[in-house]
C-alpha positions in Angstrom: -1.7 15.5 36.6 -3.9 12.5 35.9 -3.6 9.7 38.5 -1.5 6.8 37.1 0.3 8.9 34.6 3.3 10.3 36.5 6.6 8.9 35.1 7.1 5.6 33.4 8.6 3.6 30.5 7.0 0.9 28.4 7.3 -0.9 25.1 4.6 -0.6 22.5 4.2 -1.7 18.9 3.3 0.2 15.7 3.2 -0.4 12.0 6.9 0.6 11.9 7.9 -1.8 14.7 8.3 -1.8 18.5 10.0 0.9 20.5 10.3 2.1 24.1 8.3 5.1 25.2 9.1 7.5 28.1 6.2 9.3 29.8 6.3 12.2 32.2 3.0 13.3 33.5 0.5 13.3 30.7 3.1 13.6 27.9 5.3 11.3 25.9 8.7 12.8 26.1 11.0 10.4 24.3 11.3 7.1 22.4 14.1 4.6 22.1 14.7 1.6 19.8 13.4 -1.8 20.9 16.3 -4.0 22.2 15.5 -6.9 19.9 15.5 -5.0 16.6 18.8 -5.4 14.6 18.1 -2.4 12.4 15.7 -0.1 14.2 13.9 2.6 12.2 14.1 6.2 13.2 10.4 6.9 12.5 9.4 6.8 16.3 11.8 9.7 17.0 9.1 12.2 15.9 6.4 10.6 18.0 6.5 12.9 21.1 6.1 16.0 18.9 3.4 14.4 16.8 1.2 13.1 19.6 1.1 16.5 21.3 1.2 18.6 18.1 -1.0 21.7 17.7 -2.7 20.0 14.7 -4.5 17.5 17.0 -8.3 17.5 16.8 -9.1 18.4 20.5 -12.9 18.2 20.5 -15.9 17.4 18.2 -16.1 20.0 15.5 -18.7 20.7 12.7 -18.0 22.8 9.7 -19.8 26.1 10.0 -21.3 26.2 6.5 -22.7 22.6 6.8 -24.0 23.3 10.3 -25.8 26.5 9.4 -27.1 25.5 5.9 -25.8 22.1 4.8 -23.4 23.9 2.4 -21.1 21.6 0.6 -18.8 24.0 -1.1 -16.7 25.1 1.8 -14.9 21.9 2.4 -11.2 22.7 2.8 -11.7 26.4 3.4 -14.5 26.8 6.0 -14.1 27.3 9.8 -15.3 24.7 12.3 -17.5 25.1 15.4 -16.6 23.1 18.5 -19.6 21.3 20.1 -20.1 19.1 23.1 -19.8 15.3 22.4 -23.5 14.6 23.0 -24.7 17.3 20.7 -22.2 16.4 17.9 -23.2 12.7 18.2 -26.9 13.6 18.1 -26.3 15.6 14.9 -24.2 12.9 13.2 -26.7 10.1 14.1 -29.6 12.1 12.8 -27.8 12.8 9.6 -26.8 9.1 9.1 -30.4 8.1 9.7 -31.7 10.7 7.3 -29.5 9.5 4.5 -30.4 5.8 5.2 -34.1 6.5 5.1 -34.1 8.8 2.2 -31.5 7.2 -0.1 -30.8 3.8 1.4 -27.5 2.3 2.6 -26.1 2.2 -0.9 -25.8 5.9 -0.6 -23.2 5.5 2.2 -19.5 4.9 1.4 -17.4 3.5 4.2 -13.8 4.6 3.8 -10.8 3.4 5.7 -7.3 2.3 4.9 -6.4 0.2 8.0 -3.0 1.9 8.8 -4.1 3.9 11.9 -3.0 1.4 14.5 -1.1 -1.9 14.9 -3.5 -2.9 17.7 -5.9 -5.7 16.9 -9.0 -4.3 18.6 -8.7 -0.5 18.1 -8.4 -1.1 14.3 -10.3 1.8 12.7 -11.1 -0.1 9.6 -12.8 -2.9 11.5 -14.6 -0.4 13.7 -16.1 1.7 11.0 -17.1 -1.2 8.9 -18.6 -3.1 11.8 -20.7 0.0 12.7 -21.9 0.6 9.2 -22.8 -3.1 8.7 -24.7 -3.0 12.0 -26.9 -0.2 10.6 -27.6 -1.9 7.3 -24.4 -1.8 5.3 -22.4 0.5 3.0 -20.6 0.7 -0.4 -17.2 -1.0 0.1 -14.0 -0.8 -1.8 -11.9 -3.6 -3.4 -8.1 -3.8 -3.0 -5.6 -1.1 -2.0 -3.7 1.6 -3.6 -0.6 -0.5 -3.0 -1.7 -3.7 -4.8 -5.2 -3.3 -6.2 -4.1 -4.0 -9.8 -2.2 -7.1 -8.8 -5.1 -8.3 -6.7 -7.2 -8.3 -9.8 -4.8 -9.8 -12.4 -2.9 -12.5 -10.5 -5.8 -14.8 -9.6 -6.3 -15.2 -13.3 -2.7 -16.2 -13.8 -2.0 -18.3 -10.7 -5.4 -19.0 -9.3 -4.3 -17.6 -5.9 -5.4 -14.6 -3.9 -2.5 -12.2 -4.4 -2.1 -11.2 -0.8 -2.2 -14.8 0.4 0.5 -15.6 -2.2 2.7 -12.8 -0.9 2.3 -13.3 2.8 1.9 -17.1 3.1 3.5 -19.0 0.2 6.6 -17.3 -1.2 10.2 -18.5 -0.7 11.7 -17.4 2.7 14.8 -15.3 3.0 16.6 -18.5 4.2 15.5 -20.4 1.1 16.7 -17.6 -1.2 20.0 -17.3 0.6 20.6 -21.1 0.3 19.5 -21.7 -3.3 19.3 -18.5 -5.4 22.3 -17.7 -7.6 20.8 -14.7 -9.5 18.3 -12.4 -8.0 16.6 -10.2 -10.6 14.7 -7.4 -8.9 12.3 -5.5 -11.1 11.7 -2.3 -9.1 14.3 -3.3 -6.6 14.0 -4.5 -3.0 14.1 -1.4 -0.7 14.8 -1.7 3.0 13.3 1.8 3.4 9.9 0.4 2.4 10.4 -2.7 4.6 10.4 -0.4 7.7 6.7 -0.8 7.9 4.2 -3.6 7.8 0.5 -4.3 8.4 0.3 -5.0 12.2 4.0 -4.1 12.6 7.4 -5.6 12.0 9.6 -6.0 15.0 12.9 -7.2 13.6 14.0 -5.1 10.6 16.2 -7.6 8.7 15.9 -6.9 5.0 19.2 -5.1 4.8 20.9 -7.8 6.8 19.8 -10.5 4.4 21.4 -8.6 1.5 24.6 -8.4 3.4 24.5 -12.2 3.5 23.6 -12.4 -0.2 26.6 -10.3 -1.2 28.9 -12.2 1.1 27.7 -15.5 -0.5 28.4 -14.2 -4.0 24.8 -14.0 -5.1 24.4 -11.8 -8.2 21.7 -9.2 -7.2 20.5 -7.0 -10.1 18.3 -4.0 -9.4 16.3 -3.1 -12.5 14.5 0.3 -12.2 14.9 4.0 -12.3 16.7 4.5 -9.0 20.0 2.9 -7.7 18.8 3.4 -4.2 15.8 1.0 -4.7 18.2 -1.8 -3.6 20.9 -2.1 -1.0 24.6 -1.5 -1.6 26.3 -4.3 -3.3 23.6 -4.8 -6.0 24.2 -4.2 -9.7 21.9 -1.6 -11.3 20.3 -1.5 -14.7 18.8 2.0 -15.0 15.5 1.2 -16.6 13.1 3.8 -17.8 9.9 3.9 -15.7 6.9 2.0 -17.2 9.1 0.0 -19.6 9.5 -3.2 -17.5 7.2 -5.2 -19.8 9.3 -4.4 -22.9 12.4 -5.6 -21.1 10.7 -8.8 -19.9 9.5 -9.5 -23.4 13.0 -9.0 -24.8 14.4 -11.4 -22.2 11.7 -13.9 -23.2 12.6 -13.5 -26.9 16.2 -14.4 -26.2 15.2 -17.5 -24.3 12.9 -18.6 -27.2 15.2 -17.6 -30.0 18.3 -19.3 -28.5 16.5 -22.5 -27.4 16.7 -21.7 -23.7 13.0 -22.0 -23.0 12.0 -24.9 -20.7 9.4 -26.4 -23.1 8.8 -29.4 -20.8 7.8 -27.2 -17.9 5.5 -25.1 -20.2 3.9 -28.3 -21.4 3.3 -29.8 -17.9 2.5 -26.7 -15.9 1.1 -23.9 -18.2 -1.5 -23.3 -20.8 -1.5 -20.8 -23.7 2.2 -20.5 -24.7 1.2 -21.3 -28.2 -1.1 -18.3 -28.2 1.6 -16.0 -26.8 4.6 -17.1 -28.8 3.4 -15.7 -32.2 3.1 -12.3 -30.5 6.5 -12.6 -28.9 8.3 -13.6 -32.1 6.5 -10.9 -34.2 4.3 -13.1 -36.3 1.1 -11.2 -35.1 2.2 -7.6 -35.4 5.3 -7.8 -37.5 7.5 -6.8 -34.6 9.7 -9.4 -33.0 10.2 -8.4 -29.3 14.0 -8.5 -29.7 16.6 -6.8 -27.4 17.2 -4.3 -30.2 13.5 -3.4 -30.2 13.3 -3.1 -26.4 16.6 -1.2 -25.9 15.3 2.3 -27.0 12.1 1.7 -25.1 13.7 0.7 -21.8 17.1 2.4 -22.0 19.0 -0.8 -21.4 21.7 -1.9 -23.9 20.6 -4.7 -26.2 23.7 -6.8 -25.5 23.1 -6.4 -21.7 19.6 -7.8 -22.2 21.0 -10.9 -24.1 23.6 -11.4 -21.4 21.1 -11.2 -18.6 18.7 -13.7 -20.3 21.5 -16.2 -20.8 22.5 -15.9 -17.1 19.0 -16.3 -16.0 18.7 -19.5 -18.0 21.9 -21.1 -16.7 21.6 -20.2 -13.0 19.0 -20.7 -10.3 17.1 -17.4 -10.8 14.5 -15.7 -8.7 12.6 -12.9 -10.4 11.1 -10.4 -7.9 8.6 -7.7 -8.7 8.0 -4.6 -6.6 4.5 -3.5 -6.0 5.4 -0.2 -7.7 5.3 -1.8 -11.1 1.5 -2.4 -11.1 0.9 1.2 -9.8 0.9 2.6 -13.3 -1.3 2.5 -16.4 -1.3 -1.0 -17.8 0.2 -2.3 -14.5 -1.3 -5.7 -15.2 1.2 -6.3 -17.9 4.5 -6.5 -16.1 3.0 -8.6 -13.3 1.6 -11.1 -15.9 4.7 -11.0 -18.0 7.0 -11.7 -15.0 5.0 -14.9 -14.5 5.4 -15.9 -18.1 9.1 -15.1 -18.1 9.6 -17.3 -14.9 7.6 -20.1 -16.5 9.7 -20.0 -19.6 12.8 -20.4 -17.4 11.1 -23.5 -15.9 12.1 -22.7 -12.3 8.7 -22.1 -10.8 8.4 -24.5 -7.8 12.1 -24.9 -7.3 13.6 -23.5 -4.1 15.1 -20.1 -4.7 13.7 -19.9 -8.3 10.7 -18.8 -10.1 9.0 -15.5 -9.3 8.1 -13.5 -6.1 6.1 -10.4 -5.5 6.5 -7.6 -2.9 9.8 -8.5 -1.2 10.8 -5.3 0.5 7.5 -3.7 -0.2 6.6 -4.1 3.5 8.4 -5.8 6.3 7.7 -9.4 7.0 7.5 -10.7 3.4 10.2 -13.4 3.4 9.7 -14.5 7.0 8.6 -18.1 7.4 6.2 -18.5 10.3 3.5 -20.8 11.6 0.4 -18.9 10.6 -1.6 -18.2 13.8 -5.1 -16.9 13.2 -7.5 -14.9 15.3 -7.7 -11.7 17.3 -9.8 -10.0 14.7 -12.9 -8.0 15.5 -15.8 -9.2 13.3 -17.0 -6.6 10.9 -20.3 -8.5 10.5 -21.8 -9.1 7.1 -22.4 -6.3 4.7 -25.9 -6.4 3.3 -24.9 -4.0 0.5 -23.3 -5.8 -2.4 -22.0 -2.8 -4.3 -18.2 -2.7 -4.3 -15.9 -0.3 -6.2 -12.1 -0.5 -6.8 -10.5 1.6 -4.1 -8.6 3.8 -6.6 -11.8 4.8 -8.4 -13.2 6.9 -5.5 -12.8 10.1 -7.5 -14.6 8.7 -10.5 -17.4 7.4 -8.3 -18.1 10.8 -6.8 -17.8 12.6 -10.1 -20.0 10.2 -12.1 -22.8 8.7 -10.1 -24.8 6.3 -12.3 -22.1 6.1 -15.0 -21.3 2.4 -16.0 -17.7 1.3 -15.6 -15.9 -2.0 -16.3 -13.9 -3.9 -13.7 -12.6 -7.4 -14.0 -15.2 -8.7 -16.3 -18.2 -7.0 -14.8 -20.0 -3.8 -15.8 -21.9 -1.8 -13.2 -22.9 1.8 -12.6 -21.2 3.9 -10.0 -23.3 4.3 -6.9 -24.7 7.8 -5.9 -22.9 8.5 -2.7 -24.6 11.0 -0.3 -22.6 10.3 2.8 -19.0 9.3 3.4 -17.8 8.0 6.8 -14.0 7.8 7.0 -12.0 6.5 9.9 -8.3 5.5 9.8 -6.7 7.0 6.7 -6.1 10.0 4.6 -7.4 9.8 1.0 -5.9 13.2 0.3 -2.5 11.4 0.7 -3.3 8.1 -1.2 -5.3 9.3 -4.1 -4.1 10.7 -7.5 -4.8 14.1 -9.0 -5.8 15.7 -5.7 -7.0 18.9 -7.2 -9.6 16.9 -9.1 -10.4 14.8 -6.0 -11.0 18.0 -4.1 -13.6 19.1 -6.6 -15.3 15.7 -6.5 -15.2 15.7 -2.7 -17.7 18.6 -2.7 -20.5 16.5 -4.1 -21.6 14.2 -1.2 -24.2 15.8 1.1 -22.2 14.9 4.3 -18.7 13.7 5.2 -17.9 12.4 8.7 -14.4 11.7 9.8 -12.8 10.2 12.9 -9.3 11.6 13.1 -6.6 12.5 15.6 -5.1 15.3 13.5 -6.4 18.1 11.2 -5.3 16.4 8.0 -6.4 17.5 4.6 -9.2 14.9 4.8 -10.4 16.2 8.2 -10.3 19.8 6.9 -12.6 18.6 4.1 -15.1 16.9 6.4 -18.4 18.3 7.7 -18.3 16.5 11.1 -15.0 15.6 12.7 -14.7 13.4 15.8 -11.4 13.6 17.7 -10.0 10.0 17.8 -7.3 8.7 20.2 -3.9 7.6 18.9 -2.6 4.1 19.9 -0.7 5.6 22.8 -3.9 6.8 24.5 -5.6 3.4 24.9 -4.6 -0.2 25.5 -4.5 -2.9 22.9 -2.8 -6.1 21.7 -0.2 -5.9 18.9 0.0 -9.0 16.6 0.3 -9.8 13.0 0.8 -13.0 11.0 3.9 -11.5 9.4 5.8 -11.2 12.8 6.7 -13.6 15.6 6.3 -11.1 18.4 3.2 -10.5 20.6 2.8 -7.1 22.4 0.6 -5.8 25.1 0.2 -2.2 24.1 -0.4 -0.3 27.4 -2.1 3.0 27.5 0.8 5.5 27.8 -1.1 8.7 28.4 -4.7 9.9 28.8 -6.5 11.0 25.7 -5.4 14.3 24.3 -8.1 16.9 24.6 -11.5 15.3 24.4 -10.4 12.5 22.1 -12.3 9.2 22.3 -11.5 5.7 21.0 -13.2 4.9 17.7 -15.1 2.1 19.5 -16.6 4.7 22.0 -17.5 7.0 19.1 -19.3 4.3 17.2 -21.0 3.0 20.4 -22.4 6.5 21.0 -23.8 6.6 17.4 -25.1 3.0 17.6 -26.9 3.9 20.9 -28.6 6.9 19.2 -29.6 4.8 16.1 -30.9 2.0 18.3 -28.4 -0.8 17.5 -26.0 -0.6 20.5 -26.4 -4.2 21.5 -25.7 -5.4 18.0 -22.6 -3.3 17.7 -21.1 -3.8 21.2 -22.6 -7.3 22.0 -22.7 -6.0 25.6 -18.9 -5.6 25.9 -16.7 -2.6 26.8 -13.4 -2.1 25.0 -11.4 -3.9 27.7 -13.8 -6.8 27.7 -13.5 -7.1 23.9 -9.7 -7.2 24.2 -10.0 -10.0 26.8 -12.5 -11.9 24.6 -10.4 -11.6 21.4 -7.3 -12.6 23.2 -8.9 -15.7 24.8 -10.0 -16.8 21.3 -6.5 -16.2 20.0 -4.9 -18.3 22.8 -7.4 -21.1 22.2 -6.7 -21.1 18.4 -3.0 -21.1 19.0 -3.3 -24.0 21.4 -5.0 -26.1 18.7 -1.9 -25.5 16.6 0.4 -26.5 19.4 1.6 -23.0 20.3 1.5 -21.9 23.9 0.5 -18.3 24.4 0.7 -16.7 27.9 -2.5 -15.5 29.5 -3.4 -11.9 29.2 -2.3 -10.9 32.7 1.1 -12.5 32.2 1.5 -10.7 28.9 0.6 -7.4 30.5 3.4 -7.9 33.1 5.9 -9.0 30.6 4.9 -6.4 28.0 6.0 -8.6 25.1 6.9 -12.1 24.2 8.6 -13.7 21.2 6.4 -16.6 20.0 8.0 -20.0 19.1 6.6 -19.9 15.5 9.6 -19.2 13.3 10.4 -22.0 10.9 14.1 -22.4 10.8 16.2 -23.2 7.8 15.4 -23.2 4.0 11.7 -24.0 3.6 8.5 -23.1 1.9 8.9 -23.0 -1.9 6.1 -21.4 -3.9 4.2 -23.8 -6.1 6.4 -26.8 -5.2 3.5 -29.3 -4.8 2.0 -28.0 -8.1 5.3 -28.4 -9.9 5.7 -31.9 -8.5 2.3 -33.1 -9.6 0.3 -30.6 -11.7 -2.6 -33.0 -12.1 -2.7 -34.1 -8.4 -2.2 -30.6 -7.0 -3.7 -28.3 -9.6 -4.1 -24.5 -9.3 -7.5 -23.0 -9.1 -7.3 -21.3 -12.5 -9.9 -22.6 -15.0 -7.2 -24.8 -16.6 -5.7 -25.8 -13.2 -2.4 -24.5 -14.6 -0.4 -21.3 -14.9 -2.3 -19.3 -17.6 0.0 -17.6 -20.1 -3.1 -17.1 -22.2 -6.3 -16.6 -20.3 -9.5 -17.4 -22.1 -11.4 -15.7 -19.3 -9.6 -12.4 -19.8 -9.8 -12.6 -23.5 -13.5 -13.1 -23.2 -13.8 -9.7 -21.4 -12.9 -8.0 -24.7 -10.7 -5.4 -23.1 -8.3 -3.7 -25.6 -6.3 -2.4 -22.6 -5.8 -5.9 -21.2 -6.0 -8.7 -23.8 -5.7 -12.4 -23.3 -1.9 -12.6 -22.8 0.8 -10.1 -21.8 1.6 -7.4 -24.3 3.5 -4.2 -24.5 1.1 -1.3 -24.0 2.9 2.1 -23.4 1.0 4.4 -21.0 -0.3 7.8 -21.9 2.5 9.6 -20.1 6.1 8.2 -20.0 9.4 9.2 -21.6 8.2 7.8 -24.9 5.6 10.5 -25.0 7.6 13.3 -23.3 7.2 16.8 -24.7 9.1 20.0 -24.4 6.4 21.2 -22.0 6.6 18.2 -19.7 9.8 16.2 -20.4 10.5 14.4 -17.2 8.9 11.2 -15.8 7.8 11.5 -12.2 8.0 8.5 -9.8 6.5 8.9 -6.3 7.9 6.2 -4.0 7.0 5.7 -0.3 8.7 8.1 2.1 11.6 7.0 4.3 10.8 9.1 7.4 7.2 8.1 8.1 4.4 5.8 7.3 2.4 7.3 4.4 1.5 10.7 5.7 1.3 10.0 9.4 3.0 12.6 11.7 3.8 14.8 8.8 2.8 18.0 10.5 5.4 17.5 13.3 8.1 16.5 10.7 7.5 19.7 8.8 7.9 21.7 12.1 11.2 20.0 12.8 12.5 20.7 9.3 11.2 24.2 9.2 8.1 23.5 7.2 10.3 21.9 4.6 9.0 20.8 1.2 9.8 17.2 0.3 13.1 16.5 -1.5 13.0 15.7 -5.2 15.8 13.7 -6.8 16.9 14.8 -10.2 19.6 13.6 -12.6 22.7 15.8 -13.0 22.0 16.3 -16.7 18.5 17.5 -16.2 19.6 19.7 -13.3 22.4 21.3 -15.3 20.0 22.1 -18.2 17.7 23.9 -15.7 20.4 25.6 -13.6 19.4 23.6 -10.6 21.7 22.7 -7.7 21.2 20.5 -4.6 19.3 22.5 -2.0 17.5 24.7 -4.5 13.7 25.2 -4.1 12.0 24.1 -7.3 8.6 24.2 -8.8 7.4 20.8 -10.1 4.3 21.1 -12.3 2.2 19.8 -15.2 -1.3 20.6 -16.4 -2.9 19.0 -13.3 -1.1 21.0 -10.7 2.1 22.2 -9.1 4.1 21.8 -5.9 7.3 23.0 -4.3 10.2 20.7 -3.6 13.8 20.9 -2.6 16.3 19.5 -5.2 18.7 16.8 -4.6 21.0 16.3 -7.7 22.2 12.7 -7.9 23.3 10.2 -10.5 21.5 7.5 -8.5 18.5 8.2 -10.7 18.1 7.6 -14.4 18.2 10.3 -17.0 14.9 12.0 -17.6 13.4 10.8 -14.3 12.6 12.6 -11.1 11.6 11.1 -7.8 9.3 12.9 -5.3 8.2 10.7 -2.3 4.6 10.7 -1.1 3.5 11.7 2.4 3.4 15.5 2.4 0.1 16.9 3.6 -2.0 18.3 0.8 -2.3 22.1 1.1 -5.3 24.3 1.1 -7.5 24.6 -2.0 -7.1 27.7 -4.2 -3.3 27.7 -4.0 -1.6 27.7 -7.3 1.2 25.6 -5.9 1.2 23.0 -3.1 3.8 24.3 -0.6 4.7 20.9 1.0 5.6 18.8 -2.0 2.7 16.4 -2.4 3.3 14.5 -5.7 -0.4 13.5 -6.0 -1.2 17.0 -7.2 0.7 15.9 -10.3 -0.3 12.2 -10.8 -2.9 10.8 -13.3 -6.2 9.6 -11.9 -7.0 6.8 -14.4 -7.4 3.1 -13.8 -4.6 0.8 -14.7 -7.0 -0.9 -17.2 -10.6 -2.0 -17.3 -9.5 -5.2 -15.8 -7.7 -4.0 -12.7 -8.8 -0.4 -12.2 -5.8 0.1 -9.9 -4.1 3.4 -9.3 -1.7 4.9 -11.9 0.5 6.9 -9.6 3.6 6.3 -11.6 2.1 7.5 -14.9 3.0 11.2 -14.9 5.1 13.6 -16.9 6.3 16.9 -15.3 8.6 19.8 -15.7 10.9 21.2 -12.9 12.1 24.8 -12.7 13.9 26.8 -10.1 11.9 29.1 -7.8 
């Protein structure tokens, strides 16, 4: 038994919140909810099994085919050879240097998704990017699978970085509760998704706010394919997937047709309505965007559309838009159109009115806090200027040198010879995984730092065992939360696992840039350094932070940074004085028509919002593939983390797929049946749940199952991304199109 790890209890933080951890010897044996969390998540329950699971990577490993002959074709099927740390690091450093000297740093792709730890220093994304920048740079990625499309389109509309808008400027829950009379939720607001957040969310309070909304008498309307996308007490309009833009256009038509448009607001605060209106009213294409036109497209009764538009005009209305709407082909359109609809109502800049994005997508959106900065490890500057949209990784690997369009620019895909991935599992996030598996065979070398043998680790050439957050010390802090945590090392590293920092230090030493990477500091010294900067920055903002030794003794503190009462209204200064507080769009105003976008000449994203049906949706359903698949976030984990242990607990269960009673009856399917979900791209197993909480013709299969081995004709675990379409949202956003997929379901 290691000295110092006998029996103890401590609190730590994670992306799904804080929790207590019980340790006996060298093992985590139990977890309990954090005392300050009003609605604690059950995700930590699986932690003891996951941390000590047999799928942990225990020592450095190199794929046999690559080690013996640099073979690329065995990724996913080959065996691995365990090596001592020094030998494995020597091989990896030599290979990195070979690629740099032969092909240049533009041949290296630095992959990471940032969700591996809530700790501020041991943040895999910062570590891998810092290392690669220290050795000359790498091809980076833009955006995320969650919001990449929105990150591209919304600056053209509002002139604001989308994530800054979401996290720092939207109306708080207090403001909504005080002022909003009608809450119109496109895609819902789901407390399940709000279980997690970048850097962690300590108090899970989304569901509690909806209890207050209902008690107050606020009308909350969930518009989307699943009733369960919003809490109990909300009305539900069962909308066909991918038809949100059609419904928004019909609502806008009613406003304009019945004289309910706020023309004064449009004149003061927007540009381009005169370019958009002829399309809305049918003067451009001969088709007025009436409720009768939209009803068969979106599945909502025409009179219900008219009634909703009138209510939105006569009450203080907040339109909220889930991140899921832009994760589909033409995902730019509902995001842009939601802004236009809110502008026509004239309530942008009023407390509890206008439009908001991502409430419920992650925890912390809607909290109003003093924004403390700092405690971020510098990634250094990247000398390589090549950047690709994150959801186009498969295209990049398949088509080196092929020109592609993105947000007004045209460039060739880089020729990637080496991938270094740390902190993430692209074989969870990406679409059309069978196609990605084939593309993944093309680079000469793939190196991965990973605690578990995920699908990505199995498809690597060199795998370094990385510690989990419970095997090292760190500081837990995020701008979306008002808690600060010392995250103690709970257990010694499992097997021969090392921190990412130590792995990259070993590589930097061999390449000759250790001083530039470490700046002469060990991990503990970095934590002390970053924390001291954080305290100093907070003091300048008038916030007292305890010293590090005090925090270690207390384990956690709640910071006095929450802003009480209704506050912070999005675009209020702009509404008050559009000329004196202009937006950073070319016009300084909200752009209903964008001359910039029009100048790109994209037929899949013209100069104002339009209805563009995707390739696959219920409007193009066939007898072969008649059902529209949506793939929401899972409720029992963060992305795919700890999935192997969850599968053990449930008997290697496939994921549950929700199907409407009519579709189930037609196929002889009952709840509990094993089913095959398939289309031309792939197939997976799932377990049916028959429910009228989902719209007719729609099935819902959550993400998160580990992708199975190649060569199988059916993925056994239920990964929906064997079915999804890997195309960009448009040439403007090039985001992921996960919700653009038609499938069939049959009993097994």
